[in-house]
Structures are given as structure tokens and as C-alpha cells.
C-alpha positions in Angstrom: -12.6 5.2 13.5 -9.9 7.7 12.5 -8.0 7.0 9.0 -9.8 5.3 6.2 -6.9 3.9 4.4 -6.5 0.2 4.0 -5.9 -0.6 8.4 -9.1 1.3 9.0 -11.3 -0.2 6.6 -10.8 -3.3 7.8 -10.9 -2.2 11.2 -13.9 -1.0 10.8 -15.6 -4.0 9.0 -14.6 -6.0 11.6 -15.7 -4.0 14.1 -19.1 -3.9 12.6 -19.1 -7.5 12.0 -18.5 -7.6 16.0 -21.5 -5.9 16.2 -19.9 -2.2 17.3 -21.9 0.7 16.0 -18.9 2.4 13.9 -18.2 6.0 11.9 -14.9 6.0 10.0 -13.6 9.3 8.8 -11.1 10.1 6.5 -10.0 14.0 5.7 -9.4 13.3 2.2 -10.5 9.6 0.2 -10.7 6.3 1.0 -7.4 4.6 0.2 -5.4 8.0 -1.5 -2.6 8.5 1.0 -0.2 5.7 2.0 -2.5 2.5 1.2 -2.1 3.7 -2.8 1.5 4.3 -3.0 2.6 0.7 -1.7 4.7 -2.0 -3.3 0.9 -3.6 -4.1 2.6 -6.9 -3.8 1.2 -9.5 -1.5 4.3 -10.0 0.3 5.2 -13.9 1.0 7.5 -12.3 4.0 10.9 -13.7 2.8 12.0 -9.8 3.3 11.5 -10.2 7.3 14.4 -13.3 7.1 16.9 -10.7 6.2 18.6 -10.1 9.1 20.1 -13.4 8.9 21.2 -13.0 5.2 24.8 -11.9 6.7 24.7 -14.1 9.7 22.7 -16.8 11.1 24.3 -16.8 14.5 24.2 -12.7 14.9 20.2 -13.7 14.4 20.0 -16.4 16.9 21.7 -13.8 19.5 19.0 -12.0 19.4 16.2 -14.7 20.0 13.3 -12.1 20.9 14.0 -10.3 17.7 14.2 -13.8 15.7 11.2 -14.7 16.5 9.4 -11.2 16.0 10.7 -11.8 12.9 9.0 -15.3 12.5 6.3 -14.1 14.2 5.6 -11.1 11.3 6.4 -14.0 8.5 3.6 -16.1 9.9 1.2 -13.3 9.7 2.1 -12.4 6.2 1.7 -15.8 4.8 -1.3 -16.5 6.6 -2.5 -13.2 5.1 -1.8 -13.9 1.2 -3.1 -17.4 1.6 -6.6 -15.6 3.0 -6.2 -13.3 0.8 -6.0 -15.1 -2.4 -8.7 -17.7 -1.7 -11.3 -15.4 -0.8 -10.5 -12.9 -3.4 -8.5 -14.2 -6.6 -10.3 -11.5 -8.8 -8.3 -8.7 -7.2 -5.0 -10.6 -8.1 -2.3 -11.9 -10.3 0.4 -14.6 -9.7 3.7 -13.1 -10.5 7.2 -15.0 -10.6 9.9 -14.0 -9.5 13.3 -14.8 -9.3 16.2 -14.0 -6.9 19.9 -14.2 -7.7 22.2 -15.7 -5.7 25.4 -13.6 -5.2 28.1 -12.3 -2.7 25.8 -8.5 -3.2 23.1 -10.3 -1.9 24.6 -12.3 0.6 22.3 -15.4 0.6 23.5 -18.5 0.0 21.3 -21.6 -0.9 21.7 -23.6 2.2 20.2 -20.1 4.0 17.7 -19.9 1.3 16.1 -23.2 1.5 15.8 -22.7 5.3 13.8 -19.3 4.7 11.7 -20.9 2.3 11.5 -24.5 4.5 9.8 -21.8 7.2 7.4 -19.4 4.7 6.8 -23.1 3.2 5.3 -24.0 6.8 3.0 -21.3 6.9 2.0 -21.6 3.3 -2.1 -21.9 4.4 -2.2 -24.0 1.4 -1.6 -21.3 -1.3 1.9 -22.6 -2.6 5.0 -20.1 -2.8 5.7 -22.6 -6.2 9.6 -22.9 -5.2 12.1 -23.8 -7.5 16.0 -23.6 -6.9 18.9 -23.3 -9.8 22.4 -24.5 -9.7 25.0 -21.6 -10.4 25.0 -23.4 -14.5 21.3 -23.0 -14.9 20.7 -19.7 -13.6 22.9 -18.8 -16.1 20.9 -19.8 -18.6 17.9 -17.9 -17.4 16.4 -15.3 -19.7 15.4 -12.9 -16.6 19.5 -13.0 -15.6 20.9 -11.8 -18.9 23.1 -9.0 -18.6 23.1 -9.5 -15.7 26.3 -8.1 -13.7 29.0 -10.7 -12.4 27.1 -13.4 -13.9 29.9 -15.5 -14.1 30.0 -15.6 -10.7 26.4 -16.4 -9.5 25.7 -19.4 -7.1 22.1 -20.4 -8.2 19.5 -19.1 -8.0 15.9 -19.5 -6.9 12.5 -18.4 -8.6 8.9 -18.1 -6.3 5.2 -16.9 -6.6 4.0 -13.9 -5.4 0.8 -12.2 -5.9 0.1 -8.8 -7.2 -2.7 -6.8 -6.5 -4.4 -4.9 -9.1 -4.4 -2.0 -7.8 -4.6 -1.2 -3.6 -7.1 1.8 -3.7 -9.6 -1.2 -4.8 -9.0 -3.2 -2.2 -9.1 -0.5 0.5 -13.0 0.5 -1.1 -14.1 -3.1 -1.6 -13.9 -2.6 1.8 -15.5 -0.1 3.1 -18.0 -1.2 0.0 -18.2 -4.5 2.1 -18.4 -2.9 5.5 -21.7 -0.3 4.4 -23.9 -2.6 3.4 -23.3 -4.2 7.0 -24.2 -1.3 8.5 -20.6 1.0 8.4 -21.2 5.0 8.6 -18.1 5.6 6.4 -17.4 9.6 6.0 -14.9 10.7 3.3 -13.8 14.3 3.0 -14.0 14.8 6.6 -11.1 15.8 8.7 -10.7 15.5 12.8 -10.3 19.4 13.5 -9.9 18.1 17.4 -10.9 15.6 20.5 -12.7 15.7 23.7 -13.0 13.6 26.5 -16.6 14.6 28.6 -18.0 11.6 30.7 -17.9 8.4 28.9 -17.6 9.3 25.8 -15.1 11.0 23.2 -16.7 13.5 20.8 -14.8 14.7 18.1 -15.2 17.9 16.3 -15.0 17.5 12.4 -15.2 19.6 8.7 -16.1 18.5 5.7 -14.7 19.5 2.5 -17.6 21.3 1.4 -17.6 23.6 4.7 -20.1 21.7 7.2 -19.1 21.7 10.4 -20.4 19.1 13.0 -19.5 16.7 16.2 -19.2 12.3 16.7 -19.6 11.3 20.0 -18.0 8.2 21.0 -17.2 5.5 23.1 -13.6 4.7 22.0 -11.4 5.7 19.8 -9.5 3.5 17.0 -6.6 5.8 15.4 -5.8 4.1 12.6 -4.2 7.1 10.2 -0.7 5.7 8.9 1.7 8.4 9.3 -0.7 11.3 10.8 -1.5 8.8 14.2 0.3 11.4 16.0 -1.1 14.6 14.7 -4.6 12.7 16.1 -3.5 12.1 19.2 -2.0 15.3 20.1 -5.4 16.8 19.8 -6.5 14.6 22.2 -3.8 17.3 24.2 -1.3 14.2 25.4 1.9 14.6 24.9 4.8 12.7 24.8 7.2 10.6 22.4 6.0 9.9 18.7 4.5 6.3 18.0 5.2 6.6 14.0 7.8 7.6 11.7 7.6 8.3 8.2 10.0 6.5 5.8 9.3 7.8 1.8 9.9 5.5 -0.3 9.8 5.7 -4.3 9.6 3.7 -7.9 10.0 4.3 -11.3 7.7 2.8 -13.7 9.9 2.1 -17.2 9.5 -0.2 -20.2 11.7 -3.4 -19.8 13.4 -5.5 -22.6 10.8 -8.1 -24.0 12.0 -11.0 -22.2 11.9 -9.5 -18.7 7.7 -8.9 -19.4 5.9 -10.9 -16.6 9.3 -11.5 -14.8 9.5 -9.9 -11.5 12.6 -9.6 -10.3 14.0 -9.6 -6.4 18.0 -7.8 -5.0 19.3 -5.7 -3.0 20.5 -2.3 -3.4 23.9 -1.6 -2.9 23.0 0.1 0.5 21.6 -3.8 1.5 18.0 -2.5 1.0 14.9 -4.0 -0.5 15.2 -3.7 -4.1 12.1 -5.0 -6.8 11.9 -5.1 -10.9 7.9 -5.1 -10.7 5.7 -6.1 -13.5 2.9 -4.2 -14.9 1.3 -5.3 -17.7 3.7 -4.3 -20.1 6.2 -2.1 -17.9 7.5 -2.5 -14.9 7.4 -0.4 -11.7 11.5 -0.5 -9.6 12.1 0.7 -5.7 11.6 1.1 -3.5 14.4 3.7 -2.7 13.8 4.4 1.3 14.4 8.1 2.7 13.8 9.6 5.4 10.3 11.8 5.2 10.9 15.4 4.7 9.1 18.1 5.9 5.1 17.9 6.3 3.8 14.1 5.8 1.6 14.7 2.8 2.2 15.6 -0.9 4.7 13.3 -1.5 6.4 12.4 -4.8 9.9 11.6 -6.4 12.9 13.8 -5.7 15.0 14.0 -8.7 18.0 12.7 -6.9 15.6 9.5 -5.8 14.9 8.9 -9.2 19.0 9.0 -10.2 19.8 7.0 -7.4 17.1 4.1 -8.7 19.0 4.4 -12.2 22.0 4.1 -10.9 21.4 1.0 -9.2 19.5 -0.9 -12.3 22.6 0.5 -14.3 24.6 -1.0 -11.9 22.6 -4.3 -11.8 22.1 -4.3 -15.3 24.9 -2.7 -17.2 23.6 -3.3 -20.5 20.3 -1.7 -20.1 21.7 1.9 -19.8 18.2 3.7 -18.8 18.3 7.2 -18.6 16.0 9.8 -17.3 14.2 10.3 -20.4 13.0 6.6 -20.2 11.3 7.0 -17.1 7.7 6.9 -18.3 6.2 8.0 -14.4 7.2 7.8 -10.8 5.6 8.0 -7.5 6.6 8.4 -4.3 4.9 7.6 -0.7 5.2 7.4 3.1 5.2 4.7 4.9 4.1 4.2 8.4 6.5 2.7 10.6 6.7 1.7 14.4 9.0 4.8 15.9 12.2 2.8 17.0 14.8 5.5 18.7 17.9 3.0 16.7 16.0 3.1 13.4 15.8 6.2 12.0 13.8 5.1 9.5 11.2 2.8 12.1 11.3 -0.6 12.8 9.3 -3.1 11.4 7.2 -4.4 13.8 3.1 -3.5 13.6 1.6 -3.6 17.2 -1.5 -1.5 18.5 -1.1 1.0 21.2 -3.7 1.5 24.2 -3.2 4.5 25.7 -5.4 4.0 28.5 -5.6 5.3 31.2 -4.0 8.7 29.9 -6.6 8.6 26.8 -9.0 6.3 27.7 -11.0 3.4 25.4 -8.2 5.8 22.7 -6.4 3.0 20.8 -3.7 3.6 18.1 -2.6 1.2 15.3 1.6 1.5 13.9 2.9 0.0 11.2 0.2 -1.2 9.1 0.5 -2.9 6.2 -1.8 -4.1 3.1 -0.6 -7.5 3.3 -1.9 -8.0 7.0 -4.3 -5.7 7.0 -7.3 -8.4 8.0 -5.2 -9.5 10.9 -5.0 -6.0 12.0 -8.7 -5.8 12.0 -8.7 -8.2 14.1 -5.9 -7.4 16.2 -7.8 -4.0 16.8 -10.9 -5.3 17.3 -9.9 -7.3 20.2 -8.1 -4.0 21.3 -11.3 -2.0 21.3 -12.7 -5.0 23.2 -11.4 -4.6 26.3 -12.9 -2.0 26.6 -16.0 -1.6 25.9 -19.2 -4.1 24.7 -21.1 -4.4 21.5 -24.4 -2.5 20.8 -25.6 -6.0 18.7 -25.0 -9.6 17.9 -21.8 -10.2 16.2 -22.7 -11.4 12.0 -20.4 -13.4 9.7 -17.6 -11.3 8.2 -17.8 -11.9 4.0 -14.7 -11.1 2.6 -15.2 -11.7 -1.3 -15.6 -9.0 -3.4 -19.0 -7.0 -3.6 -20.8 -7.7 -6.9 -20.5 -4.0 -9.0 -19.7 -3.2 -12.4 -16.4 -4.7 -14.1 -14.6 -1.4 -12.8 -11.0 -2.8 -14.2 -13.3 -1.8 -17.8 -14.0 2.1 -18.0 -17.9 2.6 -19.2 -21.0 4.8 -18.0 -21.9 2.7 -16.2 -18.7 1.8 -13.6 -18.3 5.4 -13.7 -21.7 6.0 -12.5 -21.7 3.6 -9.8 -18.4 4.7 -8.5 -20.5 7.9 -8.0 -23.4 7.0 -6.5 -22.7 3.7 -5.1 -19.0 4.9 -3.7 -19.3 7.5 -2.5 -16.6 9.1 -5.2 -16.2 12.8 -5.6 -13.9 13.8 -7.9 -12.3 12.5 -11.1 -9.4 10.9 -9.2 -12.1 9.1 -6.8 -13.7 7.7 -10.0 -10.6 6.8 -12.4 -7.0 5.3 -9.8 -9.2 4.6 -6.6 -12.2 3.2 -8.0 -11.7 2.2 -11.6 -7.8 0.9 -12.6 -7.6 3.0 -15.8 -6.0 5.6 -13.3 -3.0 3.0 -12.8 -2.4 1.7 -16.1 0.4 3.1 -18.5 -1.7 5.9 -19.6 -2.6 7.2 -16.3 -6.3 7.7 -17.0 -5.6 10.8 -19.4 -6.8 9.2 -22.3 -10.1 9.3 -20.6 -10.5 12.1 -18.1 -12.1 14.5 -20.5 -14.8 11.9 -21.2 -15.6 10.7 -17.8 -15.7 14.6 -16.5 -18.6 14.9 -18.8 -20.3 11.6 -17.0 -19.5 13.0 -13.8 -21.0 16.3 -14.1 -24.5 16.1 -13.9 -24.0 13.7 -11.2 -21.7 15.4 -9.2 -23.3 18.8 -10.0 -20.4 20.4 -12.1 -21.1 23.1 -13.9 -19.1 23.4 -17.2 -16.4 25.6 -15.5 -16.7 23.3 -12.7 -16.2 20.7 -15.3 -12.8 22.2 -16.6 -12.3 23.0 -13.4 -11.8 19.3 -12.4 -10.7 17.9 -15.3 -7.0 20.8 -15.0 -7.0 19.5 -11.3 -6.5 15.9 -12.0 -3.4 16.9 -15.1 -2.4 18.7 -12.5 -1.9 15.9 -9.9 -1.2 13.4 -11.9 1.8 15.7 -13.4 2.4 16.4 -9.9 2.7 13.4 -8.0 3.4 11.3 -11.1 6.4 12.8 -13.3 4.3 13.6 -16.1 3.8 16.9 -17.6 0.1 16.6 -18.4 -1.3 20.2 -17.5 -1.8 21.0 -20.9 -3.8 19.7 -24.2 -0.4 19.1 -26.5 1.4 17.8 -23.2 -1.0 15.2 -22.6 -0.9 13.7 -26.4 3.1 13.8 -26.1 2.6 11.7 -23.3 0.4 9.8 -24.4 2.7 8.8 -27.2 5.7 7.8 -24.9 3.6 5.1 -23.8 
């Protein structure tokens, strides 16, 4: 397995359970790239019906595309039900409201049809759908100040589920897989690939400078937006299978009457647009754009932040949000299956078997957090077409691993993250094993004390501890758009929350 985002983690768990001896390689930390920059929602799949919003006839004229959208929605709802039932501790229910307006081109008739279809796929976890008349919609607090409220045709509310934080789902999955026999290696990058007889030889390089080689009968390439980079190492050219799409979100404090409430509509360009509650705050977006330059080190560009603010103020003119109201921001590049007709890639999720050019080599594109278990099963089936397992299959345990309460910072939780979950940096501890790195303070208020606990466990001397602390602050400033590279600016930032 190459790539330990949520898709690689899930595939590794399923392969181990199927009886395969599995090694998972990740050049950075688990869940540190695309998986940490998602919408954080276990989406119900409503967006897959968006092509039908303007014209059901046009949707039906392309039956193959229509069936594909239905299948994606079915998988989303099945994944939603499976995850919510097995890991209720990892999600929270969020009420979402959709205004039915001329701008989003959704009629009550089309909306009822879409939700009727989704409900048929519910798997016992209801959507709690409710439809409102125009008069009722105008009285809903969530629409207070909405532009064109007098022309609203009605509204819909339904329940979405939000992951408490995505990196925890990745690490949960890897912890369970390791306990079942997985060998998982973070900070272990792939440097070369070559086929020799019936095996792949995978050259690796660790962050500490060690080199080595892994021998494998098959490779599952789940490196997200970097899948083509990995495939090219095997010496085969051809068209890229992945297209990166950059998505930007901003975090703001909205009026109290919106606390805990989600809002779902479209931008002026027709793209999906969400106001998603995050404790007392909201994150808003995404603003989509092509992935520019290298597919790493993504952060919110000022132009994208300004575009989101314009959209918010067009929807709610009285909010008058300005750049100073943005508490922090983030951007990530999402893996999309390449499609010559779609500059940002297609919404198709698929596995690519590259045999015979690359024997026993499977690539997965378009992977989504909300359907990661389905992806793990699909990759396992693809590998099983080529090689047989070496041991008996065992049942998969999807439950939450037994561990300290990682949602609450404690000395014990920090030690556990290092000793049991392979954390080696402050970001790995605070943002990916514990939740505090995603709270309103971004973990800046606890970074100093955490560094003192981590230092003896990770072998940092005082110089190393201070360097790691500076790195966490600089990383936070860079990736989340806050000035956090000095004690004074950290304090200034914390006072704004």
C-alpha cells in the first residue's frame, strides 16, 4: 500500500482482514494531506443530483451518467449509515437548511424526488427531511437577512453528519489495522519501483535518512493527488489518471442565531457552497479552482478568500463580512478522476487495474472520506483478482479503538499519541491524534506544554523542543492564515477567538 490517507488506511484494514500480509507506506504523516482538508461531512449524496437541478430531461438524456450519479448517491448513503451506526462517537448530527430559490434552480418537486431516492438508500439512518412553504421559510432564523427572501419558493431541512475531525478517522483505522497485523510506516517515502520476477521491489527513504526496500507481490497505489507520480516511478507513461482540484474554506464567527446550523446553497457560478458549524464558529466554502503548481503546500490564496467573502455578502448583505473577520482559513487539493471534458476532474470514484503493463498494480482515484470503507472493499477485490491471501480472513472491527479521550487534551493522551499511535511532531499530536489542533485556538495555546511532555519521549533536547515549537507555529501561520510565529502574535490571535 502506498499512501496513508483515508483510502489507503481503509484499504490496508480490509486487506489485512482478508488475510493479506500488508505494508502501508506514507511519506508524511497519516492523514496529513487531502484527508485533513475535506468538508468534514459524511455527506448524504445530495450533490450527486445537482446535474438534474436545471433539467431532469437533460439528466435522463444521458442514462449512463444518470445511473452513475444514482450509484454514487447510493454509496454515499450506505457509507453514511454504516459509519454513523458503527462509530457514533466520531460524528455529530447537524441540521442543514436549503433555500429553494431561482439562483439554485431547485424546485420543490425536484427536491422531493431527490430526497425520496436518498431515503430509499438510508440504511436505517434517517435524513429527517422536512419541507417548508414559502411563508414558513421566511420565518426560519437561518434565512434572516437572505437576499431575495421575499421571492423564496420554500425550503428544505435535513440532517447531515459531521466528522469530529477527519485525521482521527484515518488514525482510528490504522490503529485497528495494526492491531490486526498491518505494518504501517509513516514518514517513509517511496523513491523507486521496479518489477523483478514475480515481485515489486519498492525503494523507501525515511525522514531520518534511512533507506531500504520492501518486496511485494502487488501494489495498491492510494496516494491521492500523487498517484500519477507514484505510477511514473514504475516506468510507464501515458495519460494521468488524477486531476487535482483545489478547495478553499474560511472560518468566521456568524451571528448567534446561526450557531450550530448548516446552510447549503450554490455560488453565483453554480458550485456547491456550505456554511458548516464548527463549535461556536462556521467554516464556509469551498471555493474551487484548478490545482496550480505542485500538488502540495496548499493554502488559501487571498483571491479565493475574497471570492468566498463576496459570495457570503451576496447571499447575506447585512452581514458585511470583511477580511478582518476571517479567523483562519485552509485549502487542500482533492483527488479527482481525470476527465478530458472536466478541467477539475469528474466525480467518478474508481479503481484502475494497470495490468498487464504493470502487473498486479492497482490505482484508486476520486476517493472520498465519506465512502472510504466502500473504497477499501473495492481495492481488496481488485487485489484478490491477482493474488491470493497468505492467511485466513478475519472479521473487521469498525468500532472506535480503546484509548484515552483524545478529544480532551491531557498528559496521558499526548503520551498515548506518541507511544501507541506513532506521532512524532506537535502537528501529529495536536491536529491528527488529538482534536485541539482543529479547535478555535488551533492548538496554539497548548503547543508549549505539549512540547515539554513530548520532548523526553521523542528525544528532543531543549534546542530541538524549541525548534519543533517554532515549526508548529510557523506551520499554523502558513497553512491556516494566522500570524502565529512569535509569542506576541500567538497571544494576539488567541484574543480574537
